[in-house]
N, C-alpha and C positions, 0 to 999 in steps of 0.2 A: 537743460533738463526738460523732458517731455511733460506735458500738462494734460489735464482732463477738463474739457469745457462742460459745465453743468448748467443747463437751461431749465430753471424752475422758478415759478413766481412766489411760492411759499418760502419766506425767509427761514422759518423754523425747520422745514424739511431740508432746505438747502444747507442750513448749518449742520444738521445731523448727518446728512450725506457727506458733507465736507470732512467731518470728524472721522467717519468710517474710511473714506478714501485716504486721508492722511495716515491713519493707522496702518493701512496697506502699503504705505510708502509712496503714494501718489500725490501729485500737486494739483488740487482742484481750483478751478476759476469759476465762480458763481455769477451768473447774469440772469436777468429776467427776459421773457420772450419779447415784449414790446421794446423795440429799439436795440435788440441784442447786438446788431452789427456795430452800432455806434459805441456800445459799451466795451466790446472787445477791442475796438480801435483805441479807446481811451486807456485800456489796460495793456495795450501794446501786445496783444496776443496774436501770434501768427499761426495760420492753419497748419503749416508744415511742422510746427512744434507740438501739435496736439496728438495724443495717443488715440482719443476717441471723443465723441460728444454724447453726453448722458442727458436724455430728454425726459422731462417730467410729464404729468398728465395734462392734456389739453383736449378740447373738443375736436372731433374729426376734421372739421373744416379748417380750424387753426393749425392742427397737426399737419395736414396736407401741405399748407402754405409754408410752414416752418421747415419741414423736411426738404422741400424743393429749394428753399433759400439756402439751406446748409449745403446742398449738393452744388448749387450755383457758386457758392463761396469757395468750395474746394471739393472736387469730384472724387478724390481718393480717401475721404474721411469716413471711417467707420462710425456707425450710429448705434447706440444702445438705448432701448426704451425702458422706462421705469414702470413696473407693474403691468397688470392686465388692462389693456385699453381697447376701446372700440375704434378700430382703425378704418380710415377711408380706403376706397379702392385705389391702390397705388400702382403706378407703372412699374415695369420690371426694373428699369434703371434706378428707381427710388427704393423699391423693396430689397434689391440686392445690397444696398448700403446698410440696411438694418441687420446687424449681425447677431443680436441677442436681445432678449427681454428679461429683466430682472424682476422676479416676483416680490411683492410686499407682504408682510414686513421684511425688511432687508436682512439677509443672512450672509454669512461668510462665503460659503462654497459657490452659490450662484454668481456672486460678484467676481470671484476669482475666475470662474468659467467665462464670464463675459469679457474680462480683461484679456484672457488668453485668446479668445476668438478675435477680438479687436487687434491684438498684436499679430496674429497669423494673417489677418486681412491686410494690415498695413505693410507687413514684410513682403507679402506677395505682390501687392500693388506697386511698391517701390522697385521690386525686382523686375517687374514687367515694364515699368517706366524707363528703367535703365536700358532695356533692349529695344525700347521704342514701340511697345505693343501693350497697351493697357485695356484692350478690348476684352480679354479673358480674366478680368479682375475677380470674377465670382467662382473661379475654379476651386479655390480653397474650400468653398462651402461643402464640397463633397469629398475632396481628397484631404482628409484630416491627418495631421502628423507633421513632425519636423525632422524625421530621420533622413539621412543622405539619399536613401532609395526613393522616398516620396518627393524630395526636392528635385531629384533628377527627372522624375516623371513630370512634375510641373514644368520644368524647364523645357523638356521635349514637347509637351503639349502646347506651350506658348509659341513654339517655333512652327508647328504644323497646323494649328487650329484654323488659321485664316488662309489656308491654301486649298487647292482643289485635289490634292493627291489622295490616292487610296491608302488607307491605313489598316494594317493587320495588328490586332491587339491579342497578345498571347499571355498565358498565365494559368495557374491552377484555378479550379472552381472556387467561387466566393471571394476572389481578390478585387472585384470591382471593375471588371472589363466594360460592362454596360455604363457604369458611372463615367468612365473616361470617354466613351463614345458620345454620350449625351452632352458632356462638357465641350467636346470638340465641335459638336453641332451648334451648341448655344453660343460659341465664340467665333463662329464663322460668318461669312457673308450670307449664308443660307439660313441664318437663325430665325428669320421671320417666316420661313417655309416649314413644311412638316418634317418631323423626325419619325421615321417608321421602322420599328424593330420587327424582326421575324426570327424565331428560333428554328433553325433548319433541322434540328434533331427531334423536335417535338411534333412535327407534322409528318404523317405517313407519306412514303415516297410517291405514291400514285396521286396524291393531292398537292404535293409541293409545287409542281409546275403551275397549277391553277392558282395557288396562293400568291405566287410571284408575279405571274403575267396576266391573271384573270382568265375568264372563259366566256364564250358566246353561248346564248341560249340554245339548248339541244346539243351541245358539244359532246356530252356523254350522259349516261343514265343518271338522273338526278339534277342535271343542269336545267332547272325550270326557268331560269332567268339569266340575263347577262350579269357578270360579276366583274368588278374592277379589281385588278391585282395590286400587290404592294408597290411595284414600280410606278404605276399610275398614281397611287395615293401619295407617293413621295416626290412627285414631279416638282422640280425646282428646289427640293430639300435634300435630305440625307436618308439613305437606306442602310440600316444596320443589320448585317447578316450574322446573327449570333450562332455559335457552334457550327461554323462553316465546315469543320472536319467531318460532320455527320451527313453532309450532303451526298446523295448517291452519284455515282460516276456519270450516268446519262444526263442528270441535271447540271453537273459541272460543265459539260460541253455546251449546253444552252446558255448558262450564265456567262461563260467565257465569250460567246458570240455577242451577247448584249453589251458586255463591257468594251469589247473591241469596236463594235459597229454602232453602239448607242441606239439600237432599235430592236423591236421585238414584235411578235404577233400574239394575240390572245389564243388560248387553246380553242380550236375549232374555228378560228377566224382567218381571214386572208389579208386583212388590212395591216400594213406595216406601220407601227407607231414609234415615233421618235421619243427618246427619253433623255431627261437632263437631271440626273441624280448623282450625288457623291456617295461612293460605296465605302462603308466602314465594315470590317469583318472582325470576328473574334473566335477563338477556339482555345480549349484546354489541351488539345491533342498536339503531338509533335508531327507537323505536316511533312517535314522532310523525311521522317521515318515512314510515313504513309506513302510518300512518293516512291521510295525504294521497294515498298511492299505492293505497289500497283493499285492502291486504293484512293489515291489523290493525284490529280493531273498536275504535272510539273509546270505546264504553261499557265494554268490558272493560278498556281502558287506565285509565280513571278508577277502576274498581273495584280494580285492582291497585296503582295509583300513589298510594295513600293516604299512604304515608310513603316517599319515595324516598331511596336511599343510592347515591351515585355513587362508585365505587372509583377512586382515582387510578392512573395508569399508573406503572410503575417509573421511567421517565425523568423523571416529575414529582417523584419523591422519591428521587433518586439518592443523597442523603446517607444513606439507610438501607441502602445496599448492604453496608457493613462489618458491620452488625448482622445482616442477612439471611445473609451468608456464615457468621458465627459460628453462627447457629441451624441452618442447613442442614448444616454440618459436624458439629455436635453430634448431629443426628438420624442422620447416617451412622454416627457412632461408637457411638451407643446401640443401633443395629440391627446392629452388628458388620459393617458393609459397607465398612470401611476409614476412612481419614482423609486429609486434605490441608490445606495452608495456602497462603495467597496473600500475597506480599510487598507492600509499600506501593506500589511502582510498578505492579504488576498491578491492584491495587485502584483506583488512580487511573485507569488505562485503562478498567477496567470501569465506573467511575462516569460516564464520558463517552459510553458506548455507548448507542444508541437503544432497545435492548431491545424489539423488536416482540412477542416472546413473553412479556414481563413476568417475574414471579417464577417462572413455570413454566420459562422458558428459563434463568434463573439456576440453578434447581435441577438442570436437566439438565447445565449446565456443571460444577457442583460434582461430580456423580456421574462425569462423564467424566474430569475431572482426577484424581479419586481413583483411577480405574482406570489412567490413564496415568502418574501420579506418586504411587504409594502412599506415604503418610506423608512426602511430600516438600513442598517449598516451590515454588509455581508463580510464575514470573516472567513478564514481558511477552512474552518470546520463546517461552514455552510455551503461550500462549493460542492458540486456533484462529484461522484466518486472518481471519474476519469481524470479530473483536474488535480486530485490530491496525491502527489508523490510523497510517500511517507518520509523519505530521507530529507527532501527539501523542506517539507513542513516542519520537521524537527529543527532544522537549521534556522528557519525563519522565526519560529517561536522562541528559540534559544536567544537569537539576536534581540528580539523584543524584550525578553525577560532581563537581558543584560543591560538594557538602557537604564541609566540612573535617573531617578525622579528629579534630581536637581538639574538635569539637562532638559526637562520637559517644562518649559516656561508656561505658566497658565495665562489665560486671556487677561485676567485681572492684572497680573504683573506686567504683561506686555503693554496694556493700556496705560498703566502708571508710568512706565518708562517713556512711552511716547509723550505723555503730558509733561513729564519732568523735563523732557528735552526742549519744550517750547520756551523761548526766552521770556523772562519776566518783564513786566512793564515798570519803567522808572526804577529798576533795581530792586523792586519788591519781591518777596517770596512768591514762587509759583503756586497757585492754588488749583485744586481739582475742579472747583466750580467755575464754569464759563462765566464771562462777564455779563452776558445777557440772561443768566440763570439756566435752569434745566428742570425737567420733570424727573424728580428723584425716584419715584416709584417705578416709572417706565425704565429708567436707566438700570435700576437694580434688578428688575425682572429680566431685561435683556441680558444683563451680565450673568444672572443665575442660569438662564436658559443656555447661554453659550458654554458655561462651565459644564453643565450637564451633558450637552452634546459632545464636548471634547472627551469627557469621561467615558461616555458610551462608545465613542469612536475608538479610543485607546483600548477599551475592553472588548472590542469585537461585538458590541451589542449585548453582551451578557450583563444583565441588570445587577446581579449580585456583586460582580467585580467592580462595576461602576460605583455602586454604593460604598464599597470599601475604599475606593480612591477618594470619594468625597467625604468619607467618615460620617455617613448618615445611615440610618436603617433602610433596609431594602423596601419596606412598605412606604416609608417616607418618600423615597425616590420614585416609586411607582405613582404616588399621588401627584408629585411634581411633574412627572412625565405626562400624566393625564391633564394636568393644568395647562401645560404648554403644547399639548397635542403632539407629543413626541412618541411615535410608535416604534417598537422594536419587536 
C-alpha cells in the first residue's frame, strides 16, 4: 500500500493532517524534520512505497536543506508544500519536484488536486524510468491529462526530446504546440542554452529575413545599427519556428539553405556565420495540401518533417477536461488572480462541447468565470450561451434531480464511518474523541463549513436551494457564509 510521508514538527498539526489524509483513504507517516531519515528507517518506510512527501512550514534556509535531502533520498519523489511559505531560491531540479502547494486552512478540493498532481508526476516518472530516460520528468507539468492521446504524446516526446532531430509539431490552434516545443528543449542536451521562438505569421514578409538572420548597419532604410537575428540568439540552443506554414516562399528557400549547410549571412553582410541550433517547427496548416497548391516547398517539408508530432484537439480528449480545469484553476490561484470551481453538471456540459479554440478557449473560459463568479461554484446556467446545449442541459439536470438523497453521503456520515472503522483499543467501544483530545469548537466549525460547501456545490451555488438542503433559513445560511468567507 502506498504511503504519504508527512514532515511537520507540530504534533497537533501533524495529527490533524493525518486524520484528513486517512479520511481520504491515504496512509500517512508522520515524522519531524530533525533526524527524519533515521525516523523513516526505524519505521521501515521505503521511498518507492511513497506517493508523495507533504512538507510543513520551515524557515527558507531549513526548507532549502530539507528539499535537497529529500531529492538526494529519492529523485523521483513528488513534494507538496503546506501553506503559503517564503521560499528560498531553488534550483530547477529542486523546484520541478514541488508539484503543488496546499493553502491553509486545509480544505478538501486543494488536497485532492495535490494528490492528483503527485500521482501524475509519479506515473510519468516511473514510465520514463522503464524506458531508461528520466531526464524529461517535468513534462507532465504542462501536458495535463490521462487520456490515451496525451499518454501517446508523452511517450513520443520521451523518445525524441534528447535527440538532435528536427521536429514538426502539427495540430489545431490552441492545442499546445509551443508547450510541446518548450518541453522538448527543456529535456534535451541543449536545455542550458537559449530557447528562441519566432512566429513566422506575425512578422511582415519584408522583415522576416532580418528577424531570422539579423542585419548589418545601413543594410536598408531604417537599419541604423547592426542587429543580431534569431539564429544567432539561439546559438547552441533551440529555434522554434511557429506557424511555419505562413512563411513566404522566398524565405523558405533561404531557410532550407541554412538547415542544409548550417551557415548564413546577415542581411547586407558578406561574412558567412556558422550556426548550431536545433530546429523545432509548428503549424496548424496542412503542409502537404500546401505543397500540392505550390505554396510550400516539398524539399523544406521533408527537412522539417523528420519526426512529426500531431497534437490532438481537445474534443478528441474530452476526458481530460476535469484535469485541465484543476490545472488552470491552480495557475489562477498561484498567480493571485482569483479562484473558481465547476460543479459536476457544468463539467459534463463542457465535456460535450466541440472546443474550436481547444485548450486556449478553455483557459479563457476559466478566467472569465473567475471574474464573474469569484471563489464561487459555476453551474450549467452560469456558463456562456455557446456552451449551453438545451437538450444536453435538460438531460444533465434530469440526471441530477433523479439522484436519491440517500445516495449522497454527507461529510459527517463519512467521517463517522471512517472513525467507526478504526479498531478499538483493548476491545473497548470506539469513541469519536481522539485519545489526545481535540478542539471541539474548531472541529464543529470545520464540519459546518464542509457541509455548507457541499450543499452549495450540489445546488450549483444557488443559496436558496442550499438552504433547503440544510433545512435552515436562507438568511441564516447567508450569515454563515459570511462567517466562513464563502462567496457565491
